[in-house]
Each structure stands twice: as C-alpha cells, then as structure tokens.
C-alpha positions as CSV (number, residue, x, y, z in Angstrom):
1,M,0.0,0.0,0.0
2,K,1.4,3.4,-1.0
3,S,2.2,5.6,2.0
4,T,1.3,9.3,2.0
5,D,4.0,11.8,2.6
6,P,2.8,14.3,5.2
7,A,5.1,16.9,3.8
8,Q,2.8,17.4,0.7
9,Y,0.2,18.9,3.0
10,R,2.5,21.3,4.9
11,S,2.7,23.8,2.0
12,A,-0.9,23.5,1.0
13,F,-2.6,23.5,4.4
14,H,-2.7,26.8,6.4
15,I,-4.4,27.4,9.7
16,Q,-5.9,30.9,9.8
17,P,-6.4,32.3,13.3
18,A,-9.5,34.4,14.1
19,D,-8.9,38.1,13.8
20,V,-9.1,38.6,17.6
21,M,-5.9,36.5,18.0
22,T,-3.9,39.0,16.0
23,Q,-5.4,41.9,18.1
24,L,-4.2,40.6,21.5
25,P,-1.6,42.8,23.1
26,T,2.0,41.7,23.1
27,Q,3.2,40.1,26.3
28,F,5.8,42.7,27.1
29,F,7.3,40.8,30.1
30,A,7.9,37.6,28.2
31,T,10.9,39.5,26.7
32,L,12.1,40.4,30.2
33,V,12.0,36.8,31.3
34,Q,14.0,35.8,28.3
35,K,16.7,38.3,29.1
36,V,16.9,37.2,32.7
37,N,17.1,33.6,31.7
38,R,19.9,34.3,29.3
39,E,22.0,35.9,32.1
40,I,21.3,33.0,34.4
41,S,22.2,30.5,31.7
42,A,25.5,32.3,31.3
43,G,26.3,31.7,34.9
44,H,25.5,35.1,36.4
45,D,23.9,35.6,39.8
46,V,20.8,37.6,38.9
47,I,18.7,39.2,41.6
48,N,15.3,39.0,39.9
49,L,13.1,41.8,41.2
50,G,11.1,42.1,38.0
51,Q,8.3,39.6,38.6
52,G,5.3,39.4,40.8
53,N,5.4,35.8,42.0
54,P,5.2,35.3,45.8
55,D,8.5,33.8,46.9
56,T,7.4,32.0,50.1
57,P,5.3,28.9,50.4
58,T,1.6,28.5,51.1
59,P,1.0,28.3,54.9
60,P,1.3,24.7,56.2
61,H,-2.2,24.5,57.6
62,V,-3.6,25.3,54.2
63,V,-1.5,22.6,52.5
64,Q,-2.6,20.1,55.1
65,A,-6.2,21.0,54.5
66,L,-5.7,20.2,50.8
67,Q,-4.0,16.9,51.5
68,E,-6.8,15.8,53.7
69,A,-9.5,17.0,51.3
70,A,-7.8,15.3,48.3
71,A,-8.4,12.0,50.1
72,N,-12.1,12.7,50.5
73,P,-14.0,10.9,47.7
74,V,-16.8,13.5,47.9
75,Y,-14.4,15.8,46.1
76,H,-13.5,13.3,43.4
77,K,-16.7,14.1,41.5
78,Y,-17.7,17.2,39.7
79,S,-18.1,20.2,42.0
80,P,-21.3,22.3,41.9
81,F,-21.1,24.5,38.8
82,T,-21.0,27.7,40.8
83,G,-18.8,26.3,43.6
84,Y,-19.4,25.0,47.1
85,G,-21.5,27.1,49.4
86,F,-19.0,26.8,52.2
87,L,-16.3,28.6,50.2
88,K,-18.6,31.5,49.2
89,E,-19.6,31.7,52.9
90,A,-16.0,31.8,53.9
91,I,-15.1,34.7,51.6
92,A,-18.3,36.6,52.8
93,R,-17.2,36.1,56.4
94,R,-13.6,37.3,55.7
95,Y,-14.9,40.4,54.0
96,F,-17.2,41.2,56.9
97,E,-14.4,40.7,59.5
98,D,-11.8,42.6,57.6
99,Y,-13.7,45.4,55.9
100,G,-17.2,45.4,57.5
101,V,-18.7,44.6,54.1
102,S,-21.8,42.3,54.1
103,L,-22.1,40.0,51.1
104,D,-24.8,37.4,50.3
105,P,-22.8,34.3,49.6
106,E,-25.2,33.0,47.0
107,T,-25.9,36.1,45.0
108,E,-23.0,38.4,45.5
109,V,-20.0,36.0,45.4
110,A,-18.7,34.2,42.3
111,I,-15.8,31.7,42.5
112,L,-13.1,32.3,39.8
113,F,-10.2,30.3,38.4
114,G,-7.9,32.9,39.8
115,G,-8.5,36.7,39.8
116,K,-7.0,37.1,36.3
117,T,-9.7,34.9,34.8
118,G,-12.4,37.2,36.0
119,L,-10.6,40.4,34.9
120,V,-10.3,39.0,31.4
121,Q,-13.9,37.6,31.3
122,L,-15.6,40.8,32.5
123,P,-15.1,42.9,29.4
124,Q,-16.5,40.0,27.3
125,I,-19.6,39.9,29.6
126,L,-20.3,43.7,29.5
127,L,-18.8,45.1,26.3
128,N,-19.8,44.9,22.7
129,P,-17.4,45.5,19.8
130,G,-16.7,49.3,19.7
131,D,-17.8,49.9,23.4
132,L,-15.3,51.8,25.5
133,C,-13.5,50.8,28.7
134,L,-11.6,53.1,31.0
135,V,-8.2,51.6,31.9
136,P,-5.6,52.9,34.3
137,D,-2.2,54.0,32.8
138,P,0.1,52.6,34.1
139,G,-1.9,49.4,34.9
140,Y,-2.0,45.6,34.8
141,P,-1.6,44.6,31.2
142,D,-4.2,41.8,31.4
143,Y,-7.0,44.5,31.5
144,W,-6.0,45.2,27.9
145,S,-6.3,41.5,27.0
146,G,-10.0,41.3,28.1
147,V,-10.9,44.4,26.2
148,A,-9.2,43.0,23.1
149,L,-11.0,39.7,23.3
150,A,-14.3,41.7,23.6
151,K,-13.3,43.7,20.4
152,A,-13.9,46.8,22.5
153,E,-11.8,50.0,22.8
154,M,-9.8,51.5,25.6
155,S,-9.4,55.0,27.0
156,F,-6.5,55.4,29.3
157,M,-6.7,57.2,32.7
158,P,-3.3,58.6,33.6
159,L,-2.0,57.8,37.0
160,R,0.4,60.7,38.0
161,K,2.5,61.3,41.1
162,D,1.0,64.8,41.5
163,H,-2.5,63.2,41.8
164,A,-1.3,60.4,44.2
165,F,-1.4,57.9,41.3
166,L,-5.3,58.1,41.3
167,P,-7.3,58.8,38.2
168,D,-8.6,62.3,37.8
169,Y,-12.3,62.0,36.9
170,A,-12.5,65.7,36.2
171,G,-10.1,65.2,33.3
172,I,-12.2,62.7,31.5
173,T,-14.0,64.3,28.6
174,E,-17.7,64.3,28.2
175,S,-17.5,62.3,25.0
176,V,-15.5,59.6,26.7
177,R,-17.9,59.5,29.7
178,R,-20.8,59.0,27.4
179,R,-19.2,56.0,25.6
180,A,-17.6,54.3,28.6
181,K,-19.4,51.2,30.0
182,L,-16.7,49.7,32.2
183,M,-13.8,51.0,34.3
184,F,-10.9,49.2,35.9
185,L,-9.3,50.3,39.2
186,N,-6.5,48.6,41.2
187,Y,-5.5,49.6,44.7
188,P,-3.2,48.8,46.3
189,N,-1.8,49.4,42.8
190,N,0.3,47.4,40.5
191,P,2.7,48.8,39.5
192,T,2.8,52.1,41.4
193,S,2.1,50.6,44.9
194,A,-0.2,53.5,45.7
195,T,-3.3,53.0,48.0
196,A,-6.7,54.7,47.7
197,P,-8.6,56.4,50.5
198,L,-12.3,55.8,51.1
199,S,-13.1,59.3,49.8
200,F,-11.7,58.3,46.4
201,Y,-14.1,55.3,46.2
202,E,-17.0,57.5,47.3
203,D,-16.1,59.8,44.4
204,T,-15.9,56.8,42.2
205,V,-19.4,55.6,43.0
206,K,-20.8,59.0,42.3
207,F,-18.9,59.2,39.0
208,A,-20.0,55.7,37.9
209,A,-23.6,56.3,38.9
210,E,-23.8,59.6,37.0
211,N,-22.3,58.1,33.8
212,G,-23.7,54.6,33.8
213,I,-20.2,53.0,34.1
214,V,-19.6,49.6,35.8
215,V,-16.7,49.7,38.2
216,A,-14.3,46.8,38.4
217,S,-12.0,47.0,41.4
218,D,-9.0,44.8,41.3
219,F,-8.2,44.1,45.0
220,A,-5.5,41.5,44.4
221,Y,-3.2,43.2,47.0
222,G,-6.0,44.0,49.4
223,A,-4.3,42.4,52.4
224,I,-1.0,44.1,52.0
225,G,-0.9,47.5,53.6
226,F,2.0,49.0,55.6
227,D,2.6,51.3,58.6
228,G,-0.4,49.9,60.4
229,R,-2.9,50.8,57.7
230,R,-5.2,48.2,56.1
231,P,-6.1,48.9,52.5
232,V,-9.6,50.1,51.8
233,S,-12.0,48.0,49.8
234,F,-14.1,49.6,47.1
235,L,-17.1,47.8,48.5
236,Q,-16.8,49.8,51.7
237,A,-18.0,52.9,49.9
238,P,-21.8,53.4,50.2
239,G,-23.5,52.4,46.9
240,A,-20.5,50.4,45.6
241,K,-22.5,47.2,45.1
242,E,-25.0,49.1,43.0
243,V,-22.4,50.2,40.5
244,G,-19.7,47.7,40.5
245,I,-17.8,44.6,41.5
246,E,-14.5,43.7,43.2
247,F,-12.0,41.0,42.4
248,Y,-10.2,39.3,45.2
249,T,-7.6,36.5,45.1
250,L,-5.9,34.2,47.5
251,S,-2.7,34.4,45.4
252,K,-1.1,37.2,47.4
253,T,-2.8,37.1,50.7
254,Y,-2.0,33.4,51.4
255,N,0.9,32.8,48.9
256,M,-1.5,30.6,46.8
257,A,-0.6,31.9,43.3
258,G,-0.5,28.5,41.8
259,W,-3.7,27.3,43.3
260,R,-5.8,29.7,41.1
261,V,-8.6,30.7,43.6
262,G,-10.3,34.0,43.1
263,F,-13.6,35.7,43.6
264,A,-15.9,38.3,42.0
265,L,-17.8,40.2,44.7
266,G,-20.6,42.7,44.7
267,N,-23.2,43.6,42.1
268,R,-25.7,40.7,41.8
269,E,-26.3,41.1,38.1
270,V,-22.6,41.0,37.3
271,V,-22.1,38.0,39.6
272,S,-24.9,36.2,37.8
273,M,-23.5,36.9,34.4
274,I,-20.0,35.7,35.5
275,N,-21.6,32.5,36.7
276,Q,-23.5,32.2,33.5
277,L,-20.4,32.5,31.3
278,Q,-18.4,30.1,33.5
279,D,-21.2,27.5,33.2
280,H,-20.2,27.3,29.5
281,I,-16.5,27.0,30.2
282,Y,-15.8,25.3,33.5
283,V,-17.2,22.9,36.0
284,S,-15.9,24.9,39.0
285,L,-12.6,24.3,40.9
286,F,-11.6,20.9,42.3
287,G,-13.5,20.5,45.6
288,G,-10.3,19.8,47.5
289,I,-8.8,23.1,46.6
290,Q,-12.1,24.8,47.6
291,A,-11.9,23.1,51.0
292,A,-8.3,24.3,51.5
293,A,-9.3,27.8,50.3
294,A,-12.1,27.9,52.9
295,E,-9.6,26.9,55.6
296,A,-7.2,29.7,54.6
297,L,-10.1,32.2,54.9
298,T,-11.6,31.0,58.2
299,A,-8.6,29.8,60.2
300,S,-6.3,32.2,62.2
301,Q,-5.1,35.1,60.1
302,E,-1.8,35.3,61.9
303,C,0.0,34.0,58.7
304,V,-1.3,37.0,56.8
305,R,-0.1,39.4,59.5
306,E,3.3,37.7,59.4
307,L,3.4,38.0,55.6
308,V,2.6,41.7,55.7
309,Q,5.2,42.3,58.3
310,R,7.8,40.4,56.2
311,Y,7.1,42.6,53.2
312,E,7.2,45.8,55.3
313,S,10.6,44.7,56.8
314,R,11.9,44.0,53.3
315,R,10.6,47.4,52.1
316,D,12.4,49.2,54.9
317,A,15.6,47.3,54.3
318,F,15.6,48.0,50.6
319,F,14.8,51.7,51.0
320,A,17.6,52.0,53.6
321,G,19.8,50.7,50.9
322,L,18.4,53.1,48.3
323,A,19.0,56.0,50.7
324,E,22.7,55.0,51.0
325,I,23.2,55.1,47.2
326,G,21.3,58.4,46.8
327,W,18.3,56.9,44.9
328,E,15.4,59.0,46.1
329,A,11.9,57.5,46.0
330,E,8.7,57.3,48.1
331,K,8.2,54.2,50.2
332,P,5.2,52.1,49.0
333,S,2.1,52.1,51.2
334,G,0.8,48.8,49.9
335,S,1.3,45.8,47.6
336,F,4.7,44.1,47.4
337,F,6.1,46.4,44.7
338,S,8.1,49.6,44.7
339,W,7.8,52.3,41.9
340,L,11.1,54.0,41.4
341,P,12.0,56.9,39.2
342,V,14.8,56.3,36.6
343,P,17.8,58.6,36.6
344,Q,18.0,61.4,34.0
345,G,19.2,60.3,30.6
346,H,17.5,56.9,30.7
347,T,14.2,55.5,29.6
348,S,12.6,52.9,31.7
349,A,13.6,50.2,29.2
350,S,17.2,51.4,28.8
351,F,17.7,51.7,32.6
352,A,16.3,48.2,33.2
353,D,18.6,46.8,30.5
354,L,21.6,48.6,32.1
355,L,20.8,47.2,35.6
356,L,20.5,43.7,34.2
357,E,23.6,43.8,32.1
358,R,26.0,45.6,34.5
359,A,24.5,45.0,38.0
360,K,22.8,41.7,37.3
361,V,19.6,43.1,38.9
362,A,16.3,42.6,37.0
363,V,13.5,45.2,37.3
364,A,10.4,45.7,35.2
365,P,10.4,48.8,32.9
366,G,7.5,51.1,33.6
367,I,6.7,51.4,29.9
368,G,5.4,47.8,30.0
369,F,2.5,49.0,32.0
370,G,1.5,51.8,29.7
371,G,2.7,55.1,28.3
372,H,2.5,56.9,31.7
373,G,4.7,54.3,33.2
374,E,7.6,55.8,31.4
375,G,10.2,57.2,33.7
376,Y,9.8,54.5,36.3
377,V,10.8,50.9,37.0
378,R,8.8,48.4,39.1
379,V,10.7,46.5,41.8
380,G,9.3,43.5,43.6
381,L,10.0,42.9,47.3
382,L,10.0,39.2,46.6
383,T,13.4,38.1,47.9
384,S,15.2,38.2,51.2
385,E,16.3,41.4,53.0
386,D,19.9,40.5,52.4
387,R,19.3,40.1,48.6
388,L,17.4,43.4,48.5
389,R,20.3,45.2,50.2
390,E,22.7,43.5,47.9
391,A,20.6,44.7,44.9
392,A,20.9,48.2,46.2
393,R,24.6,47.9,46.6
394,R,25.1,46.6,43.1
395,I,23.1,49.4,41.6
396,G,25.0,51.9,43.8
397,G,28.2,50.6,42.3
398,L,27.2,51.9,38.9
399,G,27.5,55.5,40.2
400,L,24.2,56.6,38.7
401,F,23.0,58.5,41.7
402,A,26.2,60.1,43.0
C-alpha cells in the first residue's frame, strides 16, 4: 500500500487564526523573562526583582487541608457549577471581618479560576465591539487582554504622582464619559504601589452612577498595607455594590498563586453573568482546593499578619539601601512592589537593561504597564532582605545617583 508523505500537506494547508488572536496585546514581560534567563544560563547571579510571583510557600495548615480534602471521595466528583457554598460563605465572612462589608454568599459572590480569569472575562460579559473601557495607565496589562477579546476599545486614565497615582475623573472628557461602559481600578496598585482612601471610592461611586459605568475594582493586594494601615476595599463605599464589583484573590494574601482561587464580589447582576459565562467554560474548581481555600479564609489570620510584616521589613531594608546610594523614592504604602524613578538620561527600558547587564539586577520597565509608566521601574520585594540590600549595593556601584 502506498504511503502518503505528510510533507505534501504542509505547504498546502494553512491554519488561519481568528482576527481577535492578532489583536491581542504583546506580552511585554515575556521578553524580560527571556533576558533574565539568558543571564542566568550564562552563569551570572541575577537578583530578579522584575516579577510578581510570591517567593514564600503557602501556609502549612492550608497545605494540610488540601492533603486531607484530596483523600475525600466527595471531592473526586464534579463540583457544583458555581462552587461549594462553604467557600462562598468563607469569603463573605472574611470580608465582613476585615472590611465590615456584608455579602450574600449565594448572589454576591462568584468563584473564579484565579482573579486574572475574572478580569479578562468581565469585558467579554459587559462590552460589545466598539464599546469603551476606562483603563488605568500605568496598569495591569491583562486588563487590555480582556478588552481586546471583547473587540472593544480603551481610553486610558493617567496615574500621575501629582495626583497620588489616582485617576482624575474631572479630566475625563464628556464624549468619553458617554461612551464608557466599564472602568478598571486597582488599589493597592500594581505597578505604582499606591493605595486609595475611602473618599476616592466615594467619588468613584458618584462618577460611575452619574455616567452609567460599571466599576471593576481589582483588589488583588487588598491584604498588603503598611505602617499599620489596612487597604480600603471599594465595597466599603456606600452604593458600591449598585455600580460595581470587586475582584479578590488568594494568590497574594496566602501565597496561593499556583492554586488559582479568586472571587468576584458585589453587584448581583454582574455576579450572575459571570456564573452564566463560566457555566459554559468550567465545572468549577476541584473541591479539595475549595476546601483548602475555605480553611485559609476562616482559620487564624496570623499567617497573613506575618506575611505583611515580612514585606514591610523588606521594604524598609531595601529603602535604607536606596538612601545609602542616593536613589530618592517614596516608600510604598501597599502591595509588594516599589515604583522607582529612573535617573536622567535613561528611559525605563534602557535603565532596566543597564541594571541587568551591569549589576545583574532585574527590574520591570514602567513602559510595559502603559505610556504613563515611562520614567519608572517596578521593583518586587520578593526576595530576602539580604538580597534586596545586595541589589541596592550593586546598583549603587554603577555610580548613577552620585
């Protein structure tokens, strides 16, 4: 029997992607990872402060809860499509204890496959092609991804130092207000590390209600506030649940980034639509992970307090090192990032390249977070105090701030 040569099909058969695949934003930080890996492969000791991946393990009691739940045959079957009630009750309890916010577990909480999933899904739920979304600049690039998948458009809200890295609603034109249907906010902020006061969220509710804009508050770093101040939740503002939703994740609070457990909280209509979309994509999280997540939320929160203290100590150690080399910057008030101005004569990208090549310190260029990120680099406090001090010493050795 004559065999067919597969090669004859290679030149004739071409897979054509959907248009939306060509419109997705470029993953800027994939290039940074490649550069860092090249330096490491060449045998260099790189202090990588450019990424946002928690560097300490999940608390032991949460891991133990998963181990025990994994052996429970109840969880070997499909989970309920919208998740187990005990997990939604756990997040509602945590929000009430931490922020004084009351949530109905069944109608105001949706379980997500990580916070990122919800952030990308929301524009597809609320926006039609050509609709407008207000996006912070600088901001988390995956906001752009969701808007692109919805074939919608973006209008950027500049976050500037002279406005405490908060959007200026007075500066948004009337034509943009009329077109906008969705707005993303993120405090404590990635990348600027700024936090938002309750008064800002009160202004946000008023702005959203007057203009018919749904607010999406990305509260991924909600547990990480310094100097004795707990970050404020958008849902603490009166009327917040009427105009918006908040995204929360266990990734940063409990070092559970790889577990992929997140929540959408607030407006009942939006929660219902998220559940509706997810019914077509998922059959909820593995029940054992849900049980462990509930344990994280309801057990002692001492592990969270210890984590925040660890980041604060790292912040103080790093900024003491920066002061010694003459690099002036404001200490972050939340998140595990620092937002540092680049020296004169450099762009954020050229400065990041210089630090990697000559100091073997990796940082994230601000331009990767949007045009208004230019002039800054983002530094993660995701290594030991000794390594952070060493990073400052290496950078100081370049004589850029003398």
